[in-house]
ROBA-408467 format. One record per residue (C-alpha): x, y, z; residue number from 1. Coordinates in Angstrom, 1 decimal. Layout:
BEGIN
X:Y:Z:NUM;
...
This chain:
BEGIN
-30.2:-103.8:66.1:1;
-27.2:-105.9:67.3:2;
-29.4:-109.0:66.8:3;
-30.1:-107.9:63.2:4;
-26.3:-107.4:62.6:5;
-25.6:-110.9:64.1:6;
-28.3:-112.6:62.0:7;
-27.1:-110.9:58.8:8;
-23.5:-111.9:59.2:9;
-24.5:-115.4:60.3:10;
-26.4:-116.1:57.1:11;
-23.8:-114.9:54.6:12;
-22.6:-118.5:54.4:13;
-26.1:-119.7:53.2:14;
-25.7:-121.3:49.8:15;
-28.8:-119.4:48.6:16;
-27.1:-116.1:49.4:17;
-23.6:-117.1:48.3:18;
-24.3:-116.8:44.5:19;
-26.2:-113.6:45.0:20;
-23.3:-112.2:47.0:21;
-20.9:-113.0:44.2:22;
-23.1:-111.4:41.6:23;
-23.6:-108.3:43.8:24;
-19.9:-108.0:44.4:25;
-19.3:-108.1:40.7:26;
-22.0:-105.5:40.0:27;
-20.8:-103.2:42.8:28;
-17.2:-103.4:41.4:29;
-18.5:-102.4:37.9:30;
-20.5:-99.6:39.5:31;
-17.7:-98.1:41.5:32;
-15.2:-98.4:38.6:33;
-17.8:-96.6:36.4:34;
-18.2:-93.8:39.0:35;
-14.4:-93.5:39.3:36;
-14.0:-93.4:35.5:37;
-16.6:-90.7:35.2:38;
-15.2:-88.6:38.0:39;
-11.6:-89.1:36.7:40;
-12.7:-88.0:33.2:41;
-14.2:-84.7:34.5:42;
-11.2:-84.0:36.7:43;
-8.7:-84.8:33.9:44;
-10.6:-82.4:31.6:45;
-10.1:-79.7:34.2:46;
-6.3:-80.3:34.3:47;
-5.7:-78.7:30.9:48;
-4.2:-75.3:31.9:49;
-1.3:-75.5:29.4:50;
1.2:-75.1:32.3:51;
3.2:-78.3:32.7:52;
3.9:-78.3:36.4:53;
0.3:-77.2:37.2:54;
-1.2:-79.8:35.0:55;
1.0:-82.5:36.6:56;
-0.1:-81.3:40.1:57;
-3.8:-81.3:39.0:58;
-3.4:-84.9:37.6:59;
-2.0:-86.1:41.0:60;
-4.7:-84.3:42.9:61;
-7.3:-85.6:40.4:62;
-6.2:-89.2:41.1:63;
-6.7:-88.6:44.9:64;
-10.0:-86.8:44.2:65;
-11.2:-89.6:42.0:66;
-10.8:-92.1:44.8:67;
-12.4:-89.9:47.4:68;
-15.3:-88.8:45.2:69;
-16.0:-92.4:44.1:70;
-16.4:-93.4:47.8:71;
-18.6:-90.3:48.4:72;
-20.9:-91.1:45.5:73;
-21.0:-94.9:45.9:74;
-23.5:-95.0:48.8:75;
-26.1:-93.2:46.7:76;
-25.5:-95.3:43.6:77;
-25.3:-98.7:45.3:78;
-29.1:-98.7:45.6:79;
-29.3:-99.5:41.9:80;
-27.5:-102.8:42.6:81;
-29.4:-103.5:45.8:82;
-32.7:-103.2:44.0:83;
-31.7:-105.8:41.4:84;
-31.0:-108.4:44.1:85;
-33.4:-107.2:46.8:86;
-36.1:-109.8:46.3:87;
-33.8:-112.8:46.2:88;
-32.0:-111.6:49.4:89;
-35.2:-110.7:51.2:90;
-37.0:-113.9:50.3:91;
-34.0:-115.9:51.6:92;
-33.9:-114.0:54.9:93;
-37.7:-114.1:55.4:94;
-38.0:-117.8:54.6:95;
-35.3:-118.7:57.1:96;
-36.2:-116.4:60.0:97;
-39.7:-115.0:59.4:98;
-41.9:-117.7:57.8:99;
-45.0:-116.0:59.2:100;
-44.3:-112.6:57.7:101;
-46.8:-111.2:55.2:102;
-46.5:-112.5:51.6:103;
-44.7:-109.9:49.4:104;
-46.3:-108.3:46.4:105;
-44.5:-108.6:43.0:106;
-42.6:-105.4:42.2:107;
-41.9:-104.7:38.5:108;
-38.3:-104.3:37.4:109;
-39.1:-100.9:35.9:110;
-40.3:-99.7:39.4:111;
-37.1:-101.1:41.0:112;
-34.8:-99.3:38.4:113;
-36.9:-96.1:38.6:114;
-36.7:-95.9:42.3:115;
-32.9:-96.7:42.2:116;
-32.2:-94.0:39.7:117;
-34.3:-91.5:41.5:118;
-32.5:-92.2:44.8:119;
-29.1:-92.1:43.1:120;
-29.7:-88.7:41.5:121;
-31.1:-87.2:44.7:122;
-28.3:-88.6:46.8:123;
-25.4:-87.7:44.5:124;
-27.0:-84.2:43.9:125;
-27.2:-83.5:47.7:126;
-23.6:-84.8:48.2:127;
-22.4:-82.4:45.4:128;
-24.2:-79.5:47.1:129;
-22.5:-80.2:50.4:130;
-19.1:-81.0:48.8:131;
-17.7:-77.6:49.9:132;
-18.5:-78.5:53.5:133;
-16.6:-81.9:53.1:134;
-13.6:-79.9:51.9:135;
-13.7:-77.0:54.3:136;
-14.7:-78.6:57.5:137;
-12.2:-81.3:58.4:138;
-13.5:-83.5:61.2:139;
-17.1:-82.2:60.9:140;
-17.2:-83.4:57.3:141;
-17.5:-87.0:58.5:142;
-20.4:-86.2:60.7:143;
-22.1:-84.3:57.8:144;
-21.4:-87.1:55.4:145;
-22.7:-89.9:57.6:146;
-25.6:-87.8:58.9:147;
-26.8:-87.0:55.4:148;
-26.3:-90.4:53.8:149;
-27.4:-92.2:56.9:150;
-30.8:-90.4:56.7:151;
-31.1:-91.0:53.0:152;
-30.0:-94.7:53.1:153;
-32.1:-95.5:56.2:154;
-35.2:-94.1:54.5:155;
-34.5:-95.7:51.1:156;
-33.8:-99.2:52.4:157;
-36.9:-98.9:54.7:158;
-39.0:-98.1:51.6:159;
-37.4:-100.8:49.5:160;
-38.2:-103.5:52.0:161;
-41.4:-102.0:53.3:162;
-43.0:-101.7:49.9:163;
-43.0:-105.4:49.5:164;
-45.8:-105.8:52.1:165;
-47.1:-102.3:53.0:166;
-49.1:-99.8:51.1:167;
-47.8:-96.2:50.9:168;
-49.8:-94.9:53.9:169;
-48.8:-97.8:56.2:170;
-45.2:-97.4:55.1:171;
-45.2:-93.6:55.9:172;
-46.6:-94.3:59.3:173;
-44.0:-97.0:59.9:174;
-41.2:-94.7:58.9:175;
-42.4:-91.9:61.2:176;
-42.7:-94.3:64.1:177;
-39.2:-95.6:63.7:178;
-37.2:-92.7:62.2:179;
-34.5:-92.9:64.9:180;
-33.8:-96.6:64.4:181;
-33.9:-96.2:60.6:182;
-31.4:-93.3:60.8:183;
-29.0:-95.3:62.9:184;
-29.3:-98.3:60.5:185;
-28.7:-96.0:57.6:186;
-25.5:-94.7:59.2:187;
-24.3:-98.2:59.5:188;
-25.0:-98.9:55.9:189;
-23.3:-95.6:54.9:190;
-20.3:-96.6:56.9:191;
-20.1:-100.0:55.3:192;
-20.4:-98.5:51.8:193;
-17.3:-96.4:52.3:194;
-15.0:-99.2:53.4:195;
-12.9:-100.3:50.4:196;
-13.5:-104.0:49.4:197;
-16.1:-104.5:52.1:198;
-18.3:-101.9:50.4:199;
-18.7:-104.3:47.5:200;
-20.9:-106.5:49.7:201;
-23.2:-103.6:50.6:202;
-26.1:-104.7:48.3:203;
-26.5:-108.0:50.0:204;
-25.4:-107.2:53.5:205;
-27.4:-104.0:53.7:206;
-30.6:-105.6:52.2:207;
-30.4:-108.5:54.6:208;
-29.9:-106.2:57.6:209;
-32.8:-104.0:56.4:210;
-35.1:-107.0:56.3:211;
-34.1:-108.0:59.9:212;
-34.6:-104.4:61.1:213;
-37.9:-104.1:59.2:214;
-39.3:-107.2:60.9:215;
-38.0:-106.2:64.3:216;
-39.5:-102.8:64.1:217;
-42.7:-104.0:62.4:218;
-43.4:-106.6:65.2:219;
-42.7:-103.9:67.8:220;
-44.8:-101.2:66.1:221;
-47.7:-103.1:64.5:222;
-50.0:-105.2:66.7:223;
-49.9:-108.9:65.7:224;
């Protein structure tokens, strides 16, 4: 896994990734601003009690809540952006480090967007369900957040990269055989996606990392 991290960071200067990284940062910024605006609108609507001091307090709490909730919901939503750039990032990584890897199948944009929306709804929905635990269990809330989103992101990135070269049956077998490594990788991606500014690079960094992990685990799991 440390090798995958090192290879990912070492290739960020690749001219073929630089333009993708800039576009992904821009798209991620738009996404997180959209999430913040949506959350802020809902919280502002709730701050209409008619009592001046209470409304002012709710506005301040809403500003803090908007920032926190935007960070909480970003890991699930960022898959939409990752899917748009996944092929370009994966092709660059594979051509550089794994020229003997199986040729990928073309994946329609409709399938990419459909998978991204499905994952975003599931992840945001689950995070909303456990939101009371985030608020009521300080300290444990971080473990719950990274555990839940680490599992979801590890599985989703494994599917996003694996479906390029594996059928559904082979991909399920692959996931079961490597669930521990995929979970740890997902936790790392979840951690990156909650660090302000750096989280804007998540679509490229996480995808490149997922490619390296997929190849590492595939070559260990599948006889060559």
